[in-house]
N, C-alpha and C positions, 0 to 999 in steps of 0.2 A: 402441655401434659404434666400432671403432677407425678412425682417419682414414687416407685414402689417402696423404698426404705421408709418414707413417711407413713405409708399405710401399714407397714409392718410394725412400726413403733405403736401405732394406735391398737393393733391387735394384741400386742404384748402387754400393753397397759391393762387391757381387759382381762387377760390371762393372769396377770399379777394380782388383780383384785380377787379373782377366783382362788388363786393359790393361797392368798392370805386367809381366806375363809377356812381353809383346812386347819389352820392353827387357832381359829377362833373358838370361843366357848359356845356351848349349847344355848346359854342365855343370849349371847349376842345374835345367834341365828334366830332365836325366838323373837327378839326385839325387831330384827329385820323383817320377819314374816308378819309380825303385827303391824308394822309401819306400811306394809304393802310394797316393799321394794322387791326387785327380782333377784336379789343376791342368793337366796336359798336355791333357786333353780339354776343360777349360774354355777353354784357349787356342783350340782348334778352334772351340768354341761362339762365343767373342768375335769371332774372325775372320769366321765366317759372319754374325754379326749386323752387323758393320761393313760387309761387302759388300752386305747387303740394304739397310741404311740409306743407303749412298752410291750404289748403282748400280741399285736397283730402279726400274722405269720410272714407277711411280706414287708418290703420297705414302705414307709409312710411318707407321703408328701403333705406337710403341714399346711401349705398354701391351699392345696386341693381340699383338705378337711375343712378349713375355715370357710372357703368359698361354698362347699357343700352345705355347711351349716346355715350360711346366709340364704342360699337358695331355698333351703328347707323352710326357714322362717317366712319368706315371702310366699311360698307355695301354699301354706295353710291359710292365708288371708282370703284371697278371692282370685278368680281366674285371670285378672288383668294386672295384678301386682307381680313383679318379677325382678330378679337380680340380672343385671346385664354386664357381662364382662366386656372388655374394650371392643372386641370383635362384634359382639351383639349390639353394643351401642352404636357402632358404625352402621349396622344394618338398619336400626331404627332411624337414624338420621338420613340414610338413603331413601327410606320410605317417604319422608317428607319432601325429598328432592325429586322423587318420581322416576328414578333410574337406578336399576340394580340387576344383579345376576340371579335369575330365578326361573320358575316354571310357568308363571303367568296365571296364578290364581290368588284370590283374596279369601282369607279364612277367618273364622272366629270360632268360639267355643259355644256349643248348643247342647244342653243336657249332658255335659261332660265330654262330648265328642268334638273333635276338630272337624268343622263343617265348611264346605265350599260356599262362600257367599257369592262369588262372581268368577267366571272364567273369562280371562281377557281374550278378545278376538285375535286370531292369528298367532297365538302364543303356543308354547309346547303343550300345555295342558289341553287347549282347545283342539289341537291336532290329534292328541291322544284320546279324545272323546270324553274328557271329564265334564260333568254336568253340575249345575247349581244344586245344592242339597246333598251332594255325595259326602259321605263321612269316611274319614281315614281310619282304617283298622291298624295298619302298620306303616312305618316309614323306615326304610332300610332294615327291615326285619324286626324292628323294635315295636312293641305295642304302642299305639297312639292314644288309646283311651286314657283320659285324665292327664295327658301330656300338656305341660304349660305352653301357652301361646308362643312366648318368646323362644322357647326351646324348639318348638316345632318349626317356627320360621327359620331358625338357625340351621336346622337340619335340611330344610328344603332349599335354602339359598346355597350358592356356591359358584365356582368358577364356570363361566360359559363353556359348553362342550362336555362337561362332566354329566354323569347320569345319576338319578335317584330312583330307587325302586319302592313303590308303594302298593298297598292293597286297599281297596275301597269297598264300602257297603252302599248299595244304591236302592232306593225305595222301589219295590216291585220286583227286585232281582234276588233270588234266593242264595246264589253263590257269591263269594267274594270275587272281586274283579282285580286281578293283578295288572299293574301298569308300570311301564318304564318311561321315565320323563328325561329328556335331555335339556339341561339348563342352557339358557341363552340370556343375552342382555334384554332386559324388559324395560321399556320406556312407557310410563303411564301418562297418557294425555288426559289431564283431569277434567278439562272442559271442552265440550263439543257443541256447536250451535248452528242453526240454520233458520232461515225465514220461510215460513209456511204460507200457503194461500191465506187470504184474509188478513195479511200482515201480522201474523202471529209469530213470535220468536220462540222456537223450541230450543231449550238449553238443557243438555245432559251434563250433570256434575257427577263424575265417577268417584272422586274422593277429594278430600280437603287437604291440599298441600300448601306449601308456602306461597305459590303464585296463583292459587285458585281464584281468589277475589279479583286480582288484576286481570286474569284471563277472562273472567266473567264480564268485567267492565268493557274489555276490548270487544267481546262478542256482542254486547248490548249496543255499544257505540257504533259498530259496523251495521247492525240491524237498523238503527236509527237513520244512518246515512243511506242505507240501501232503500229504505221506504219513504224517504223525505219527499220525493216527487209524487207519492201516491197517497199522502196524507198522514204518514208516520206510523209508528208501531201502535197496534190496537190491543195487544195482550201478550202475556208471557206464559208459556208452559214449561215449568221447571221440573225436570225429571231427576229425582233423587233415589230411584229404585236401584237396588244392589250396591248402594254407596255405603261402604263400611265405616266411614267417618274419617278421622284424621285430626288436624289441628283445631283446637277450640277457637284460637284467635282468628283463623280463616273462616270458620262458621259464623262468627260474630260480624265480620266484615261483609260476608255475603248477605246475611239478614239485613244489615244496615243499608244495603243498596235499595231496599224496598220499604224501609221503615224510617220515618222522620222524627219519631219520638217514642218514648215508652221503653219498657224493659225488654231486652232480648233474652237474657238468661241470667239466672242468679245461681251461685254456688254456695253450698252450706257444708260445714264440717261436722265432726262428731257432735252429737247433741243438738243438731240444728242450728249451730252458730253460723250466722251469715258472714261469709268471707268476702264476697264481692258481688256486685250487681252491675252488670253491663247494660248500658242504655244506648238507644239509637240516637243519631244526630241528624239534623236537617240537612247539613252540608252534603252534597253529592247524591241525595236521594232521588231516585227515578220518579218520573211522572206517575200518577195514580192509575197505572195500567191494571186492568183486571189480571189476576194471577191465579193459576191452578198449579198445585204441587202434586206430583206423582210419587207415591211411596209404596213400599211392600215389606214383606217380612225380613228382607235383607238390608233395609235402610236402618243404619245403626249410628249411635253416638252423635257425631257432629251433624249428620243428616237429620237426626231427630231434634237437635237444637234449632236448626233452621226451620223445619217444618213446624215445630211447636211454637216458635216465635211468631211466624207469619199467621198461623192458625189462631192463636190466642189474641193477637192484635187485630183480628178480623181483616187481615190483609190479603189472605189467600184461602181458597177452598182446597181441601186435601181429598185426593181421589186414589183409590187403590185398596191395599189391605193393611192390617195392623203392623206397625213397625217392630223392629227387633227387641227394643227395650233395654238398651245399654245406657244407663243414666249416671254412670260414675266418671269421675275425673281423675286422670293419672298425672302426676308430676314426675319429671325425671330429675333425680337428685344425684349430682356428681359425688363420687367418692375419691379419696386422695390418689388411688393408683390408676385412675383413668376409667375405672368401671362406674356403674351407676345403679341406683335403685329406681325402678318404675313403680311408683307407689300410688295406690288409690287413696286420695286425701279428701275427697269430697264427693257429694252428689249434686248434680245440677237440676235446676227447676225451671219449668217453663214460666212465662209471664204471669199465668194464673195461679202460680204457686204449686203446680202438680209435678211430682217426680215420676218419670217414666221408667225408673229402674225396674226391670223384670215385668213390666206391664206393657210398654209400647204406647204408641199413639193411635187411636182409632180415627180413621179417615171420616170426613163428612159424607162422602159417597163411597160405599164399599163396592169394589169391582174386582172380582177374581180374574186372574189371567187365564185365557184359554190356550190350549195347545196349538202350536203353530200349524200342525197338520190339519187339525179341525178347521182352523181359520182359512187355510188355503182351499180346503175342499168346499167350504161354504161360501168362499169369496166375500166374507163380511166386509162391507165398506168399499168393495172394489167397483161396484157399479156394473158388474158383468152379468148379473141376473136380469135380463131384459126379455122383451117379447121374442126377439130373435133367438134366445137360448132355449125357448120352449119347443118341445117335440111337436111336430105337425103345424108349426106356425104358417100363416099365409104368406106367399111370395108375390109381390106386386112388381111388375116391370116398371122401371123408372121412366118418367116422361122425358122426351127429348130435351136436351139442354138448350136454353134460350141464348141467343147471341149476347155476348158480353157487351154491355154499354158503359161499364166503369171498370177501372183497374181493380183487380182482386185485392181485397184487404189483407194486410199482413197479419200473421198470427201473433197475438200478444205475447210478449216476453213473460215467462213464468217467474213467480217470486223467487224461486231457487233456480238458478241456471242449470239446465239439464234435467230438472225434476219433472216427472210425469206421473199420472195415476194418483191414487190416494195417498195421504201423508203417512198413514200407518197401516199398510195393507195387512201385515201379519202380527199386529200388536193390538189386541182387543182393549187392554187397559188404556193405552195411549189414545186409541180411537175414541173411547168413552170420555177420557179426560178432555180431549179436544172438543167434543160436543158440549161438555159442561162449560168450557171456556167460551165457546161461541155464544152460549146462552147468557153468560155474564157480560160479554161485549155488547150483545143486543140490548141488554138491560141498561148498559151504561151509555149507549148511543144517544145523542141529543135528539129531541123531537124536532121535526121540520114542518 
């Protein structure tokens, strides 16, 4: 950890430059302005700082003033650039590790509002009834409108057992909803997978952490082993819905699992200057299984990188709704006192050269999600709407059972131990994506 005195010296050097401008001539300032340097504006900053230190009614903490000025600079850039003090930097690092003290929601900024992207199952927010799409009006009594993302996360995180008071705005509800959330240790399982009937591997990626790619490899390896005596894996259903993103490096590794060549993503700086182009490698690439990727309006950032790469390289079919549209890249730049800048330094582009910033990715097959209650009432995909469910159906007495001449056959073991019924009884989007994947598998099957 770098020490505070060094950072303090850096600040004082800047102030010394500003102070020197006070004694400069008008001609010098004019020359500086003509050359495009920021010094004339720094004079204004230095004068404002001097007035605050000399005239403010209370005691002034110069460190707090400088930190506030840095925060202000970052805040006027874009919603994802921010100043991180050492505590906030630790929060960011804990995100990538998947374990932290919080309330169990993933958030981002939409139209200036802090919006719930995903409610983690069994967490404090889920128990309190928070829903995807809820917007925060206040956090601890302070307005949440236009609150920076890092500042909001910092206010929501805290020691397990402590409480945070929020009010929410929910679509279709006229009154604000007050909620008290009790923080607890949140552990995010980034990858969850299972083998479905027809030897389909369903993989849900919740976010892109440090271990997401290795966890994905483990899930796929286990699926290959599980289906080996049945003919092997036939297809992959990759679910990126409600995935807010995470590490760019993790997204590249995930896409590389399914691509053996070509561009995964490119990043461009100011003026369109190419910074880097990440390409897939043949080593470790999975077989050419048919792949369907599920996305929705809360699939953001790294999720969009994976979806865009597999789509543009003709490696997968996208099913769902348009993605979130976060196409910017943030770098964390360490500062001497242990704080950091999270600065937007580039935009990323899909292999076809398209930026999804504020646009999102349009799926190949658009499928809106249906309400769970409607699905349950309709029993979509459940197979329960049969002749026997019709009012007034005929009842036929069963014929007497014939004597058994052979031992009864044992019930085949399901692809997923303990699984029964439809694969996605209450998930219309996933049901439709599963059908699309089945069609792709049928097309890929060899003729006999």
